[in-house]
DSSP file (Angstrom, degrees, kcal/mol; ACC not computed):
  #  RESIDUE AA STRUCTURE BP1 BP2  ACC     N-H-->O    O-->H-N    N-H-->O    O-->H-N    TCO  KAPPA ALPHA  PHI   PSI    X-CA   Y-CA   Z-CA
    1    1 A M              0   0    0      0, 0.0     2,-0.2     0, 0.0    24,-0.1   0.000 360.0 360.0 360.0 167.4   -6.8  -12.3   -9.2
    2    2 A A        -     0   0    0      1,-0.0    24,-2.2     0, 0.0     2,-0.5  -0.522 360.0-126.7 -93.5 154.8   -4.1  -12.0   -6.5
    3    3 A N  E     -a   26   0A   0     -2,-0.2     2,-0.4    22,-0.2    24,-0.2  -0.903  36.9-168.0 -93.3 125.6   -4.2  -10.5   -3.1
    4    4 A V  E     -a   27   0A   0     22,-3.0    24,-2.4    -2,-0.5     2,-0.5  -0.950  16.8-161.4-124.9 136.3   -1.3   -8.0   -2.9
    5    5 A L  E     -a   28   0A   0     -2,-0.4     2,-0.6    22,-0.2    24,-0.2  -0.976   6.5-161.9-114.9 123.6    0.2   -6.1    0.0
    6    6 A I  E     -a   29   0A   0     22,-2.7    24,-2.9    -2,-0.5     2,-0.8  -0.926   6.5-155.9-105.1 116.7    2.3   -3.0   -0.7
    7    7 A V  E    S+a   30   0A   0     -2,-0.6    24,-0.1     1,-0.2    22,-0.1  -0.834  75.3  19.3 -96.3 109.9    4.6   -2.1    2.2
    8    8 A G        -     0   0    0     22,-1.3     2,-0.8    -2,-0.8    -1,-0.2   0.771  68.4-157.8  95.2  92.2    5.4    1.6    1.9
    9    9 A C        +     0   0    0     21,-1.1    -1,-0.1     4,-0.2    20,-0.1  -0.523  40.0 135.2-104.8  65.5    2.9    3.5   -0.3
   10   10 A G  S  > S-     0   0    0     -2,-0.8     4,-2.4    21,-0.0     5,-0.3   0.122  80.7 -57.3 -81.6-151.5    4.9    6.6   -1.2
   11   11 A A  H  > S+     0   0    0      2,-0.2     4,-1.6     1,-0.2     5,-0.1   0.918 140.1  38.9 -61.1 -45.9    4.9    7.8   -4.8
   12   12 A I  H  > S+     0   0    0      2,-0.2     4,-2.4     1,-0.2     5,-0.2   0.944 117.2  48.4 -72.8 -48.0    6.1    4.5   -6.4
   13   13 A G  H  > S+     0   0    0      1,-0.2     4,-2.7     2,-0.2    -2,-0.2   0.883 111.7  50.3 -60.2 -39.9    4.2    2.2   -4.1
   14   14 A T  H  X S+     0   0    0     -4,-2.4     4,-2.6     2,-0.2    -1,-0.2   0.897 110.2  50.4 -65.7 -40.2    0.9    4.1   -4.6
   15   15 A G  H  X S+     0   0    0     -4,-1.6     4,-2.1    -5,-0.3    -2,-0.2   0.913 113.1  45.4 -62.9 -43.4    1.4    4.0   -8.4
   16   16 A V  H  X S+     0   0    0     -4,-2.4     4,-2.5     2,-0.2     5,-0.2   0.931 113.8  49.5 -64.9 -46.1    2.0    0.3   -8.4
   17   17 A A  H  X S+     0   0    0     -4,-2.7     4,-2.5     1,-0.2    -2,-0.2   0.903 111.3  48.9 -61.1 -42.8   -0.9   -0.3   -6.0
   18   18 A T  H  X S+     0   0    0     -4,-2.6     4,-2.3     2,-0.2    -1,-0.2   0.922 111.6  49.0 -63.4 -44.9   -3.3    1.8   -8.2
   19   19 A A  H  X S+     0   0    0     -4,-2.1     4,-1.1     1,-0.2    -2,-0.2   0.915 113.2  47.0 -62.4 -43.3   -2.2    0.0  -11.4
   20   20 A L  H  <>S+     0   0    0     -4,-2.5     5,-2.1     1,-0.2     3,-0.4   0.907 111.3  51.1 -65.8 -41.3   -2.7   -3.5   -9.8
   21   21 A A  H ><5S+     0   0    0     -4,-2.5     3,-1.4     1,-0.2    -1,-0.2   0.896 107.4  53.3 -63.2 -39.5   -6.1   -2.5   -8.4
   22   22 A K  H 3<5S+     0   0    0     -4,-2.3    -1,-0.2     1,-0.3    -2,-0.2   0.760 104.0  57.3 -67.2 -23.7   -7.2   -1.3  -11.8
   23   23 A Q  T 3<5S-     0   0    0     -4,-1.1    -1,-0.3    -3,-0.4    -2,-0.2   0.511 128.6 -98.4 -82.6  -5.0   -6.2   -4.7  -13.2
   24   24 A G  T < 5S+     0   0    0     -3,-1.4    -3,-0.2    -4,-0.3    -2,-0.1   0.462  77.1 137.8 105.4   1.9   -8.6   -6.3  -10.8
   25   25 A H      < -     0   0    0     -5,-2.1     2,-0.7   -24,-0.1    -1,-0.3  -0.458  59.1-117.0 -77.2 153.5   -6.2   -7.4   -8.0
   26   26 A T  E     -a    3   0A   0    -24,-2.2   -22,-3.0    -2,-0.1     2,-0.4  -0.844  42.7-170.9 -90.0 114.2   -7.2   -6.9   -4.3
   27   27 A V  E     -a    4   0A   0     -2,-0.7    15,-1.8   -24,-0.2     2,-0.4  -0.895  18.8-176.0-117.9 136.3   -4.6   -4.5   -3.0
   28   28 A T  E     -ab   5  42A   0    -24,-2.4   -22,-2.7    -2,-0.4     2,-0.4  -0.998  12.1-159.6-125.7 132.8   -3.8   -3.3    0.5
   29   29 A G  E     -ab   6  43A   0     13,-2.7    15,-2.5    -2,-0.4     2,-0.5  -0.922   9.6-142.7-115.0 138.1   -1.2   -0.6    1.1
   30   30 A L  E     +ab   7  44A   0    -24,-2.9   -22,-1.3    -2,-0.4   -21,-1.1  -0.853  32.1 160.0 -96.1 130.0    0.6    0.1    4.4
   31   31 A K  E     - b   0  45A   0     13,-1.9    15,-1.4    -2,-0.5    16,-0.1  -0.989  45.3-131.0-151.3 141.0    1.3    3.8    5.0
   32   32 A R  S    S+     0   0    0     -2,-0.3    -1,-0.1     1,-0.3    15,-0.1   0.919 107.6  16.3 -57.5 -46.8    2.0    5.8    8.1
   33   33 A N  S    S-     0   0    0     12,-0.1    -1,-0.3    13,-0.1    12,-0.1  -0.732  85.7-167.8-128.8  81.6   -0.7    8.4    7.4
   34   34 A P        -     0   0    0      0, 0.0     2,-0.1     0, 0.0    11,-0.1  -0.333  27.9-103.1 -72.0 152.3   -3.0    7.0    4.8
   35   35 A P        -     0   0    0      0, 0.0     8,-0.1     0, 0.0     4,-0.1  -0.380  21.7-134.8 -68.8 152.8   -5.6    9.2    3.0
   36   36 A N  S    S-     0   0    0      1,-0.1     2,-0.3    -2,-0.1     3,-0.1   0.851  76.4  -2.9 -77.9 -35.8   -9.2    8.9    4.2
   37   37 A T  S    S+     0   0    0      1,-0.1    -1,-0.1    -3,-0.0     0, 0.0  -0.875  95.2  64.2-146.1 174.2  -10.8    8.8    0.8
   38   38 A G        +     0   0    0     -2,-0.3     2,-0.3     1,-0.3    -1,-0.1   0.751  68.7 123.4  81.8  26.4  -10.3    8.9   -2.9
   39   39 A T        -     0   0    0     -3,-0.1    -1,-0.3     2,-0.1     4,-0.1  -0.830  59.3-140.1-119.0 159.8   -8.2    5.7   -3.5
   40   40 A T  S    S+     0   0    0     -2,-0.3     2,-0.3     2,-0.1   -13,-0.2   0.360  88.0  37.7 -95.5   4.2   -8.7    2.7   -5.7
   41   41 A F  S    S-     0   0    0    -15,-0.1     2,-0.2   -19,-0.0   -13,-0.2  -0.918  90.3 -90.8-146.4 170.6   -7.4    0.3   -3.0
   42   42 A N  E     -b   28   0A   0    -15,-1.8   -13,-2.7    -2,-0.3     2,-0.3  -0.598  32.9-154.2 -89.0 145.9   -7.5   -0.2    0.8
   43   43 A Y  E     -b   29   0A   0     -2,-0.2     2,-0.4   -15,-0.2   -13,-0.2  -0.862   6.3-160.2-114.0 152.7   -5.0    1.3    3.2
   44   44 A V  E     -b   30   0A   0    -15,-2.5   -13,-1.9    -2,-0.3     2,-0.5  -0.999  26.8-123.3-126.3 129.1   -3.9    0.1    6.6
   45   45 A A  E     +b   31   0A   0     -2,-0.4     2,-0.3   -15,-0.2   -13,-0.2  -0.598  50.7 146.1 -72.9 122.7   -2.2    2.7    8.9
   46   46 A A        -     0   0    0    -15,-1.4     2,-0.6    -2,-0.5   -13,-0.1  -0.961  42.6-140.2-158.7 139.3    1.2    1.3    9.9
   47   47 A A        -     0   0    0     -2,-0.3     2,-0.9   -15,-0.1    -2,-0.0  -0.914  15.0-158.2-102.8 117.2    4.7    2.7   10.7
   48   48 A I        -     0   0    0     -2,-0.6     2,-0.2   -18,-0.1   -16,-0.1  -0.834  19.1-166.4 -97.3 104.4    7.4    0.5    9.3
   49   49 A A        -     0   0    0     -2,-0.9     2,-0.2     1,-0.1    -2,-0.0  -0.506  27.1 -96.5 -92.8 158.2   10.5    1.4   11.3
   50   50 A S        -     0   0    0     -2,-0.2     2,-0.4     2,-0.0    -1,-0.1  -0.523  42.7-167.8 -69.4 136.0   14.1    0.6   10.7
   51   51 A Y        +     0   0    0     -2,-0.2     2,-0.4    -3,-0.0    -3,-0.0  -0.995  10.5 175.4-133.0 132.8   15.2   -2.5   12.6
   52   52 A S        -     0   0    0     -2,-0.4     2,-0.4     0, 0.0    -2,-0.0  -0.999   3.4-177.3-136.0 137.4   18.7   -3.8   13.1
   53   53 A H              0   0    0     -2,-0.4    -2,-0.0     1,-0.1     0, 0.0  -0.985 360.0 360.0-132.8 147.8   20.0   -6.7   15.1
   54   54 A E              0   0    0     -2,-0.4    -1,-0.1     0, 0.0     0, 0.0   0.377 360.0 360.0-122.5 360.0   23.5   -7.8   15.7
């Protein structure tokens, strides 16, 4: 199975991550304030900020 990183685990990202984890993939989700327990995959606390360069 694949190692998957989901950047941004809001409603859609969490749904995708949960479905992939239930299929047997190793999933890690990035989220600003991840839940402490009760998930089917691992979270990493990270703030993904907007970046622009000119």
